[in-house]
C-alpha positions as CSV (number, residue, x, y, z in Angstrom):
1,M,95.7,72.1,93.6
2,L,99.8,72.9,92.4
3,F,100.3,74.1,88.5
4,N,103.7,75.0,87.1
5,A,104.5,76.6,84.0
6,C,106.0,73.1,82.1
7,N,105.0,70.5,85.0
8,C,102.7,69.7,88.3
9,V,104.9,70.3,91.3
10,A,104.9,67.5,93.7
11,G,103.0,68.3,97.1
12,S,101.1,67.0,99.6
13,S,99.9,67.1,103.3
14,L,102.0,63.8,103.3
15,I,105.0,65.9,103.0
16,S,104.7,66.6,106.9
17,T,106.1,63.1,107.6
18,L,108.7,63.0,105.5
19,A,111.9,64.0,107.6
20,P,114.6,64.8,106.9
21,L,115.3,64.2,103.4
22,C,118.2,65.9,101.9
23,A,119.3,65.8,98.5
24,G,119.8,62.3,97.4
25,G,116.5,61.0,98.6
26,A,113.5,63.4,97.6
27,G,113.3,62.6,93.9
28,F,111.6,59.2,95.0
29,V,109.5,60.8,97.6
30,S,108.1,63.6,95.1
31,A,107.8,61.2,92.4
32,M,105.5,59.3,94.8
33,I,103.6,62.5,96.1
34,G,103.4,63.6,92.5
35,T,101.6,60.1,92.1
36,M,98.8,60.4,94.9
37,I,97.9,64.4,93.1
38,A,97.8,63.3,89.6
39,H,94.0,63.4,89.5
40,A,93.9,67.1,90.3
41,Q,93.3,69.2,87.3
42,T,96.4,70.8,86.0
43,A,97.0,73.9,83.8
44,P,100.6,75.8,83.0
45,A,100.8,79.2,83.8
46,R,99.4,81.6,81.1
47,P,103.2,83.2,79.4
48,L,103.0,86.5,78.2
49,G,102.8,86.7,74.5
50,A,103.5,89.1,72.1
51,S,101.7,92.2,73.3
52,V,101.6,93.0,77.3
53,P,97.8,93.7,78.7
54,E,97.0,97.3,79.3
55,V,95.0,98.7,81.6
56,D,92.8,102.1,82.1
57,R,93.6,102.8,85.7
58,L,95.8,101.3,88.8
59,A,95.5,101.9,92.3
60,V,98.1,100.5,94.6
61,R,97.5,100.3,97.9
62,M,100.5,100.1,100.7
63,V,98.9,97.2,102.7
64,T,102.1,96.7,105.0
65,D,105.3,98.8,105.2
66,N,107.8,100.3,107.7
67,V,106.1,103.5,108.8
68,V,102.6,105.0,109.0
69,I,102.4,108.4,108.1
70,Q,99.2,110.8,109.7
71,F,98.0,113.8,109.0
72,V,100.0,114.5,105.8
73,P,97.5,115.3,103.1
74,S,96.4,113.9,100.0
75,D,98.2,115.7,96.5
76,E,99.0,115.1,92.8
77,R,102.7,114.0,91.4
78,N,103.1,114.1,87.8
79,G,100.1,112.7,86.8
80,V,100.0,110.8,90.0
81,T,96.6,111.0,92.4
82,V,98.9,110.5,96.4
83,E,96.3,109.4,98.5
84,R,97.1,109.6,102.6
85,R,95.1,108.3,104.8
86,S,94.9,111.5,107.3
87,G,92.1,110.9,110.1
88,G,92.6,110.0,113.7
89,N,90.9,107.9,115.6
90,T,88.8,104.9,113.6
91,R,85.8,106.4,115.6
92,P,85.9,110.0,116.2
93,D,83.3,110.0,119.1
94,A,85.0,107.3,120.7
95,P,88.7,106.1,122.0
96,P,90.8,104.4,119.1
97,R,90.3,100.4,118.8
98,A,92.1,99.6,115.8
99,A,95.5,101.2,114.0
100,L,97.3,100.6,110.8
101,N,100.2,99.2,112.2
102,G,103.7,99.3,110.7
103,E,106.2,96.6,110.1
104,W,109.6,95.8,108.9
105,G,107.8,93.7,105.9
106,L,106.1,94.6,102.6
107,S,102.5,93.9,101.2
108,M,100.9,95.9,98.4
109,H,97.1,95.6,97.2
110,A,96.9,96.4,93.2
111,Q,93.4,97.0,92.1
112,S,93.6,97.8,88.1
113,Q,90.2,99.1,85.9
114,R,89.9,98.2,82.2
115,G,86.5,99.4,80.9
116,A,83.8,97.6,83.3
117,E,86.2,95.2,84.2
118,Q,88.4,95.0,87.7
119,R,91.0,92.9,89.0
120,N,92.4,92.6,92.5
121,V,96.3,91.4,93.0
122,L,97.7,90.9,96.3
123,V,101.6,91.4,96.4
124,D,103.4,89.8,99.2
125,F,102.0,89.6,102.3
126,G,104.1,91.3,105.0
127,Y,106.0,89.9,108.0
128,T,103.3,88.9,110.4
129,P,99.9,88.1,109.9
130,E,98.3,89.9,112.6
131,V,99.3,92.8,111.1
132,L,98.8,92.0,107.4
133,N,94.6,91.1,108.4
134,N,94.7,93.9,110.7
135,N,95.8,96.6,108.0
136,L,93.7,94.3,105.4
137,S,90.1,95.1,107.1
138,I,90.9,99.1,108.1
139,L,91.7,99.6,104.9
140,G,88.7,97.9,103.5
141,V,90.5,95.4,100.9
142,D,88.3,92.4,100.9
143,P,90.2,89.2,100.4
144,A,87.2,87.4,98.9
145,E,87.5,89.8,96.2
146,L,91.4,89.1,95.3
147,D,91.9,87.5,91.9
148,A,95.5,86.7,92.1
149,L,98.0,86.5,94.5
150,V,101.9,87.2,94.1
151,L,104.6,86.3,96.2
152,S,107.9,88.0,94.8
153,H,110.6,85.8,96.8
154,G,111.7,83.4,99.6
155,H,111.8,85.7,102.6
156,Y,110.0,86.0,106.1
157,D,109.1,90.0,105.4
158,H,107.5,89.4,102.3
159,F,105.5,86.0,102.9
160,G,105.2,85.7,107.0
161,G,101.5,86.7,106.6
162,M,100.8,84.7,104.4
163,I,99.6,81.6,106.5
164,G,97.9,83.4,109.0
165,F,95.9,85.2,106.2
166,L,95.1,81.9,104.4
167,S,94.2,80.3,108.0
168,A,91.8,83.7,108.6
169,N,90.0,83.7,105.4
170,R,89.2,79.8,104.7
171,G,86.1,79.1,102.7
172,R,86.3,83.1,101.7
173,L,88.9,83.3,98.9
174,K,87.9,82.3,95.0
175,R,88.4,78.6,94.6
176,N,91.8,78.0,93.0
177,L,92.8,81.5,93.6
178,P,96.6,81.5,91.7
179,L,99.6,82.0,93.8
180,F,103.1,83.3,91.3
181,V,105.9,82.1,92.7
182,G,109.4,83.0,90.7
183,G,110.0,78.8,91.1
184,E,110.8,76.1,92.9
185,D,114.0,78.1,94.7
186,C,111.3,80.1,96.7
187,F,110.5,76.6,98.6
188,C,114.1,76.4,99.7
189,I,114.7,76.9,103.9
190,R,117.1,80.0,103.9
191,R,119.3,81.7,106.6
192,R,120.8,84.7,107.3
193,D,124.4,85.3,107.5
194,S,124.5,86.4,111.0
195,G,122.4,83.1,111.8
196,G,118.7,82.3,112.7
197,N,116.1,80.8,109.8
198,F,115.0,83.4,107.6
199,G,112.8,81.6,105.1
200,A,110.8,78.1,105.1
201,L,107.5,78.3,103.0
202,D,104.8,76.3,104.0
203,R,103.8,74.0,101.0
204,R,101.6,72.0,103.1
205,A,99.3,74.8,104.0
206,I,99.7,76.6,100.5
207,I,97.9,72.8,99.0
208,E,95.2,72.5,101.8
209,A,94.4,76.4,100.9
210,E,93.3,75.1,97.6
211,L,95.8,78.0,96.0
212,A,96.6,77.2,92.2
213,L,100.4,77.5,92.9
214,M,102.0,78.5,89.2
215,M,105.7,78.7,89.0
216,A,106.2,82.3,86.4
217,E,109.9,81.2,85.7
218,G,109.2,83.2,83.0
219,P,107.1,86.0,82.5
220,A,103.2,85.1,82.8
221,L,100.1,86.9,82.6
222,V,98.5,87.5,86.5
223,A,94.8,88.0,86.7
224,D,94.8,89.6,82.9
225,H,95.6,92.5,83.8
226,A,99.3,92.4,85.2
227,F,102.5,90.1,84.3
228,T,105.2,89.3,85.8
229,S,108.7,89.4,85.2
230,G,110.7,86.2,85.1
231,R,114.0,85.4,86.2
232,I,115.8,88.9,86.4
233,A,118.7,88.9,84.5
234,Q,121.9,90.7,85.8
235,R,122.6,93.2,83.0
236,S,123.5,96.3,84.7
237,F,126.3,97.7,87.3
238,E,124.3,95.8,89.9
239,Q,126.0,94.2,93.0
240,P,122.9,93.6,95.3
241,L,123.6,92.6,99.0
242,L,122.9,88.8,99.6
243,P,122.1,88.9,102.8
244,T,120.9,85.1,103.2
245,R,122.3,81.2,102.7
246,E,119.7,78.8,100.8
247,I,120.0,74.6,101.1
248,V,118.2,72.4,98.7
249,G,115.9,69.5,100.0
250,I,112.9,68.4,102.0
251,F,113.9,68.8,105.7
252,D,110.6,68.3,108.4
253,G,107.9,68.7,105.7
254,F,109.5,71.9,104.6
255,G,112.1,72.6,101.4
256,C,112.7,72.6,97.9
257,F,112.6,69.9,95.9
258,P,116.3,68.7,94.3
259,E,115.0,67.6,91.4
260,Q,113.2,70.4,90.7
261,M,116.3,72.9,91.4
262,P,119.4,73.1,89.0
263,P,121.7,70.4,90.1
264,E,124.6,72.1,91.1
265,K,123.0,73.7,94.1
266,S,122.1,70.5,95.2
267,V,125.4,70.1,97.3
268,G,123.8,69.0,100.4
269,D,124.6,72.1,102.7
270,Y,123.6,76.2,102.7
271,I,125.1,78.1,99.9
272,P,125.1,81.5,98.9
273,D,121.3,82.7,98.0
274,D,121.6,84.5,94.5
275,F,117.4,85.2,94.1
276,D,116.9,83.1,91.5
277,H,113.6,82.9,91.6
278,E,112.6,86.6,93.0
279,I,110.0,88.6,90.4
280,A,108.7,91.4,90.3
281,T,105.0,92.5,89.2
282,T,104.4,95.0,85.9
283,Y,101.4,96.7,84.7
284,M,101.1,99.0,81.8
285,V,98.5,102.0,82.3
286,K,96.9,103.3,79.4
287,G,99.0,106.8,78.1
288,K,101.6,106.5,80.9
289,G,103.7,103.5,80.5
290,L,105.1,100.4,83.0
291,V,104.3,100.7,86.6
292,V,106.5,98.5,88.1
293,L,105.9,96.5,91.6
294,T,109.6,95.4,92.4
295,S,108.9,94.1,95.9
296,C,112.6,94.1,97.1
297,S,114.9,94.2,94.4
298,H,118.1,91.7,95.7
299,R,118.6,91.1,92.0
300,G,119.0,94.9,91.6
301,V,116.3,97.7,91.0
302,I,117.4,99.0,87.6
303,N,118.0,95.1,86.6
304,A,114.2,94.7,87.9
305,I,113.2,97.8,85.7
306,R,115.2,97.0,82.7
307,Q,113.6,92.9,82.9
308,A,110.2,94.4,82.6
309,Q,111.2,96.8,79.7
310,S,112.6,93.8,77.8
311,V,110.1,91.6,78.3
312,S,106.9,93.9,77.6
313,G,108.7,95.6,74.7
314,I,107.8,99.0,76.0
315,D,110.5,101.4,77.2
316,K,108.7,104.2,78.7
317,V,108.5,103.6,82.4
318,H,105.7,105.7,84.5
319,A,106.3,104.5,88.1
320,V,109.1,102.2,90.3
321,I,107.1,101.7,93.6
322,G,108.6,99.0,96.0
323,G,111.9,98.2,98.3
324,F,114.5,99.3,96.1
325,H,117.5,97.1,98.2
326,I,120.0,99.9,98.7
327,V,120.8,99.9,102.5
328,P,124.2,100.1,104.3
329,P,127.0,98.8,103.6
330,L,126.2,100.2,100.3
331,G,127.6,103.8,100.2
332,D,127.2,107.3,98.7
333,D,128.7,106.0,95.0
334,Y,126.9,103.1,94.5
335,I,123.8,104.8,95.6
336,R,124.5,107.7,93.1
337,Q,125.1,105.6,90.4
338,T,122.0,103.8,91.0
339,I,119.9,107.6,90.9
340,A,121.9,108.2,87.5
341,A,120.9,105.0,86.2
342,F,116.9,106.0,87.1
343,Q,117.8,109.3,85.5
344,E,118.2,107.3,82.2
345,I,115.4,105.7,82.4
346,A,113.2,108.8,83.5
347,P,110.5,107.4,84.9
348,D,107.8,109.8,86.5
349,V,107.7,108.9,89.7
350,L,109.6,106.9,92.2
351,I,108.3,105.8,95.4
352,P,110.7,104.0,97.3
353,A,109.4,101.5,100.1
354,H,110.3,99.1,103.0
355,C,114.2,98.2,102.3
356,T,115.4,101.3,100.3
357,G,117.2,103.2,102.5
358,D,117.3,106.1,104.1
359,R,120.5,107.9,102.6
360,F,118.4,106.9,99.1
361,Y,115.7,109.1,99.7
362,D,117.8,111.7,100.8
363,L,120.1,111.5,97.9
364,A,117.4,110.6,95.1
365,R,115.5,113.7,96.5
366,A,118.1,115.8,96.4
367,A,118.4,115.0,92.5
368,M,115.2,114.1,91.4
369,G,112.9,116.3,93.7
370,D,109.2,115.7,93.7
371,K,109.4,112.7,91.6
372,V,110.5,110.8,94.5
373,I,107.3,110.2,96.7
374,H,107.9,108.5,100.4
375,S,105.5,105.8,100.7
376,A,104.0,104.5,104.1
377,V,101.4,102.0,105.3
378,G,97.5,102.9,103.8
379,T,98.8,105.3,101.1
380,R,97.2,104.8,97.7
381,F,98.6,105.6,94.9
382,V,96.4,105.8,91.5
383,F,97.6,105.8,88.1
384,G,95.7,106.7,84.7
385,G,92.1,107.3,84.5
């Protein structure tokens, strides 16, 4: 079943037979598909109310990230417990047969506690299902216990592992498990400016997995403990890199429905990708403040934080964790301006991951010291409680 914050999004396994459909002809087809699934139960995503949910404790585990760091002891930084995986062989009495893998991509498991109530959310799916499924198993994250899934945006390094994850866990996931995306734009086909396809989300596989697809174009509650940012406004100095282009339409069963997209984007060709659909995920930890999971920050990491502050009405930021997308060719002046903005926001810790360049980490450590913590596959960050 598919859900939209406003209305039902058309979709069916029949999509696979519709190839290719450009902007001009997809309206009739999607209407027909919508009629075919009209019997299915539909419901809007729950919008964020006047106050945001508060949790007593939050633990964020890095399931997929660029690096694996072994033999580093756990510690505590500014009230945040950093649990590093310092073991060697998975079986001390025998050669290793499985190990955590790093890859270019991101996936985070967020486990929150409020009283006796616990929620588990998987944010993004990394680049490949082999790494995602392997790491989930070693880390002891049970997909059957997940209460929601969040996809930050439509790039392979964040959803490439999703379909293999769904296939490997067929019949084990909770029925109608919600999958939050930032809008129909997430499904548009994308390609890199340097050439090559870099985004083609499989809508049919999502339907066949019986996920509840939640179009969170505005701020929305996630599993009653978290909230999405909704569309991230461009309110800071940031001029994020735009590495891909997108095209509106359905092609060989993949793509985005034109009638669900802004008319100015339906030009029949690839256009610059503005990442208008990208979302961040945020928790409010009691007595600590906001913990913002930025994912990739194509809209600007400062913009993502300001969006979380704006929609929640809470200024205090406890932690920022995820990709900051501060990479070459962004120079030192831009990086220092970003660090100055972080210092103004004054989070207790910064945890850069994935698409955050080494140069940012070096300069941020010099300016902010131990507030800046290196991420790694398997590391678990505990906030509150």
